[in-house]
N, C-alpha and C positions, 0 to 999 in steps of 0.2 A: 492386536493384543497390547495392553498397556504394559509399560515397564513396571517391575515390582518396586514397592516402597522399601527403603533401607531403614530399619528401625533404629540401629545403633549409630552413634556419632563417632565412628572410627576414623573419619577422614583427617583428623588432626593428629592422629597417632602414627599412621603409616604414610604412611604416605607423605639564427639564421642569417646568413648572407642574403642581402637584398637581391631580388630577381632582376636580371638584365633584360634588355628589350626583347631579345630572342625568346627568353623563357616566357615572358608575358604573352607574346604572340602565340606560342605553343599552347599555353593554357587556354587562351581564347578559342583556338581551333578545336581543342579537346572539348570545350564547353559546347560549341556548336554541334560537334559530332554527337555528343551525349544527348543534346536536345533533340536532334534528328532521330536518334535511336529511341528516345522516349516517345516521340510521335508515332514511330512504327510500332512500338509496344502497345500504344493505345489502340491502333488499328487492329492489332492481333487480339487484344483483350476484348474488343467490341464483339468479336465472334463468340468468345466464351460467354460474355454477358447475355447476348441474344439467345444462345443455346440454353441459358439458365432462366429464361422468361422475361428478360429485360427488353422493352420495346426500343426500336431505333430512335423514336422520338425522345424517350426518357434519357437514353444514353447520350444523344447529341446535345440535348439541353444541359445535362449534368457536366459534360466535358467541354462545353464552350469556354474558351479562354483558359483552360487548365494548362499549366506549365510545370516543369520540373522545379520543385521548391527547394532552394538551397538551405533555407532555415530548417526544414525537416531533415535533410541529409546531415547537416551539422549536428542537430540535436540527437539523431539516431546514432551517430558515430562517436559522440562525445563520451569519453570515459571519465567518470567522476574521480578526481584526484584526492579529494578530502572526504572523510566521513564525518558526520555530525554525531556528537554524543547525544544520548537520549534526552538529557536535560536541555540542550540547545534546541533540539527539535520541538520539545514540548513548550519551551519558552515562546516559540513562534506560533505553534499550533493552538496553544491555549493562552495567547496573549490577552492582556486586559481589554484591548480593543475588540478582539474577536469574541470575547465573553460578553462584553457590553452589547455588541451588535447582535449576538445570539439572543440575548434577553429581549432586545427591542423587536427582533423578528418573531420571537415567541409570542410577544404581545400583539404584534401586527397581524400575525397569521394564526392566532390561537384557535379560532373556530375551525379553520381548515385542518390544522394539525390534529385537533381532537377528533375530527371526523375521520381522518386518515388512521389515527391510532385505533379508533373503534372498529374500522373496517378490516384493517390488516393485523391488528393485535401486535403492533410494534410501537415502542415508546416514542412519543413525539420528540422528545429532547435528543434522542439518538439520531433520528432522521435530520433534525435541525443541525446537529453537530457535523454530520457528513456533508450537508450543504455548505456549512461554514468552512470546512477544510478543503472541499473540492473546488469551490469557486468564490470563496469569500462572500457567501450569501448572494450569488448571482452577479457580483461585480466583475469577476474575471472568468468568463466562460470559454475564453480562447478566441483568437482572431484569425485562425487559419481555415481556409475552405477545406472541409473534410474530404471531399472527392479528390482534391489536389494533394492533400496530405497522404491519403491512403494509396493513391496511384503512385506517388513518389516512393513510398515504402515498398510497394509491390515491385516496382521497376528496379529499385536500387540494389536489390539482391538479398541483403541480410534478413529482411523480414518479408520475403516474397510470398510465402504461404499465408502468413497472417494478413498481409496487405490485401491480397486477392480475396480472401474470405470476407474480410470486413468491407471491402469495396463493393462486392456483390450485394451484401446486405444493406449497405448504405443506398445503393441504387434502388433496391426494393422498397426501402423506406420512402424515397422520393416518389417512386412510381405509385405507391399507395396513397400519396397525397398528404402525408403528415407534415412535410416541410418542403420548401422549394430549394433547389441547389444553392442559390445565392445566400440563403439564410442558414444553411447547414454548416455552421461554424463550430470550431472547437480547438482542441490541442493538436500539436504536431503528430501525436501518436494515435489520433482518431477518436479521442474521448469527447463527448458532446454534452452540451447543455448545463443546467444548474448543478447536476450531481455527476456529470462526466461519465455517461454510459458509452461504451464502445458499441458499434452497430449490432453485433450478435447479442449482447446483453439487452440492448434496447428491444430487439425483436422478441426476445424471450420474456422480458419482464416489464416493459414500459406499459403504462396505464393511461387511459383516457378518463381521468378522474372528473374533469369538468363536463364530460358528456357532449362535447361539440363534434365528435367524430374524428378528432385528431389527437395523437399522443404527443403533445407539444411540450417537450422538455426544455425548449429554448426560450419560451415566452418571457421577455424581460419584465413584464408587468404582472404576471401571474405564474408562480412556480408550482402551482398545485399538481399538475401532471408529473412534474419531475419529482416532487416530494413523495407522491403516492407511488411512483415507480420504484423509488428507493426502498420504501416500506415494503412493497410487494417482493422485492429482491430479497430483503432480509427475512421476510416471512417464509419464502420458499426454501430458504436454507436453514429453517428451524429456530427462528428467534422465539425466545420465551419472554412474554410480556411481564412487566413488573419485577424483573430479575436483574441484578447488577451485572456489569461486565466483569467486575472484580472488586476486591476491597484490600486496603492496606492492612498489613498484619505485623505482629511482632513475632520474631523467631526466638526459640529457646536458645540458651547458650550452647547446648549440646546438639544443635540441629545438624543433621547429616546433609551436607550441601549437594550430595548426589541426588537427593530428592527434589532439588530445584530444577526441574526439567518439565517442559510442557507436555511431554509424553507420559509423565508420571501423574496419574489421576487417582484421587481418593475422595471419599466423602468428607464433609466438614467434621463429622464426628471423629474420623480417623486422624485428621490433622490436629484436632483438639487433643486426642490421646498422645500425639507426638509433641505436645507442648506449645502449639501455635495458639495465639490469642488475637483478638481484635486490637487495633491500635490503642484503644482505651483500656485494654486488659480484660475484656470480657470474652465470653464464649462465641465462637464464630457461628453466625446464623446458618441454618440449613438451606443452602442454595443449590444443593445437589453436588455432584462431583466437581472438583476443581484441581488446579495445578499451581504449585508455587512458582512464581515468576520473579526473577531478580534482574531487571533490565540493566542495572549498573553494577552487578556483582554483589558480593557479600557486604560491601561498604555502603551500599545505597538502600533505598526503600525496598521493602519486601511486599509482595502481593499474592493473594490467591485469586486466580482468574477462573471464571466459570464458562459455561457453554456459550453465552452471548459473545464473549471475547473471540472465540473461534468462528462464530458466525460473522462478526465484523471482518475477520481476516478473509472471508470469502469475497468481500468487496475489494479488499486490497490486502494481499498476503504479506503483510509486514507487521511484526509485533509492535513496532513504534506507532504505526498508523492506528492499529486497533486500540492501543492504549490512549492515543491522542483523542480519538473519537469518544471513548468512554469517559475520559477525564473532562473533556470539553462539555459533554452532555451533563456531567455532574455539576460543573461550575455554572452552567447556564441556569440550573435549578437552584443555585445558591450554595453549592457545596464548597468546601475549603480546599486549599492546597494540601499536598501531602505533608504528613507530620515529620517524617525523617528527611533531613537535607540530602540533596544529591552530592556525591563526592566530586565536586567540580574541580577540574584541573586540566592541564594540557596533555592528557593521556591518550587521545584518540589516534588511531593508526591511519596513516595515509594508505592509499590503494597499494602502492608498491611495498609498503611495510606489511600489509596483510598477506600479500603474495610471499614475501620473505618468511613470515611466520608459518604459513602453510608448507612451504618448502622445508623449513626446519623440522616441522612435525613429521613430514614424510621421511626425512633423513634420519630422524631419531626413532623411526619405527612405528610412529602413531599415524597410520595411514589415513589421509583425508581425500585421496584422489588428486585430480588436477588442481594445481594452485591457481585459482581463478580470482582471488581477492574477495570472494564472497564467504563470509563467516557464517555458514549454515550449520545444520544439525551435525553433520559429520565432523566439521572442524571443532565445534563446541565439545563434542564427545571426546575427540582427540586431545583437546586442551585440558579437559578434566583428567584424563589419564596421565598426562604429563604433570599436572599439578599434584596429583596424588603421589606420583613417583618421587617428587622432590619435597613432599611435606607441606604443600600449600593448600589452602582452602579450595576445594574443587568446584568453584562456582562457574567455570567455563568462560570467564570474562577475558576478552582479548584487549590488551592495551600496551603502552610502551614499556611499562614495568615488566610485563610478562615476556615481551620480545627480548628485552635485555637479559633476562634470566635464561631464556632459551639459547641465546647467542653464546652463552658461556658453556653450553653443553654440546655445541656442534663439533 
C-alpha cells in the first residue's frame, strides 16, 4: 500500500606501533594455519558440490591453483569511511568521457543494440548505460578468478551462505561449458563479465544472443550476449519501453515535502494538480504513476521518477545508481545536464557521523533501530519527523548541518 499524498503545505508552519619480529612470525604462522584450514574447507565443500551434481572433473579443474585471496578478504571487510554526495557520484558516472564513449559504442554496436531492443523491448541506451557503469564498456570487467573469490567469501565467514550459493552456480556454469575456469574472471564479490552478473543472476537471465551455444558475457570482442542478458533481466522485472526513468521538475512554493518520498506514488495528473510542472513550466506528460525524488534535499534538483527507475534498482538497489543509469542513457542520446544546480558543499557525513546521527535520533525518540551508518527508509522517516518538530523543511536530507542541529537537542 502506498503512502497517502499530503495535499497541504503545512510543513513550514509546524513543525600503530610497528610490529616486532615476534609479531611478524606469529602473523605468518596464523597465515599458514588459515591457508591449511582453507584447503580443508575445499575438501569438505567438494562433497557438497558433488552432491549437487558437480562432477569430480569439473571441481578439480575449477579449483586447480585456487588459494585464499587476501584482496577479497580485505575488500569484504573494508568499511567505507566517507560517503559521496550524489553530485560527486554523478560527476564520475556521467563524466564527459563516459558519455563520449557511450555515444561511440552506440554507433559501433547500433545494429546489435537495436536487435536487442526489438527482441526484449528494453531501450538500447539504458542497456548501454549499464554497460558503461558496470565495466566502462568492457574495459574493466575484473581481474580476479571468480572461483577463488567466491571460495574465499564462503570460507571467510561473513558471506558464507552467499559465497556457497554463488560458488555452486559458478561451477554449474563451467560444467555447462559456457566458460572455462581460467577465463571466468570478475570482481572480488563474484560479479562477472561486461555487465557484472553474479552467478545466480547469470543462471536465471543470461542469454545466448549470438546463437553459438554459449552465454558468453565475458567475450572481450563481442558484448552481444552480455548486453542481451542485461536487457532480458530488465524485461523480466517489468521494463516499459519508450518510457523515461524520470524527469526533472519544478516544485511549487507551497510544496509539502512529506510527499517527496519514493513510497508516495501518484499519477502525473495528481502531481500537476499539486502544482508541479516540467522544468520548462509545462504540464507533466502522462508516464503513469511516479514519485517525487529529491536526491540532494530541498535545495537541489527535483525529479519525478517512474516505474523504470524502480526496475533499474532491481539491477542495483541504490537510488544513486538508478539515477546514474537513467541520466547517462539520456546524455548518450544527446540530453542535457540538469537545469537546477546541485547544492555543492562539504556537507557529506562520514560513516561515524551517520552512526552518531542515528544514535541521536534514537535518543530523541525517533526510532531508527540499530545505528549501522546506513541512511535507509527508517532513518529518512525519522529525520523528517525531527525536521518537522523543529520547523525545518522535512526533506529527509542528512548532512553536517542537520547533525549540528541535532547535537543541540541531545
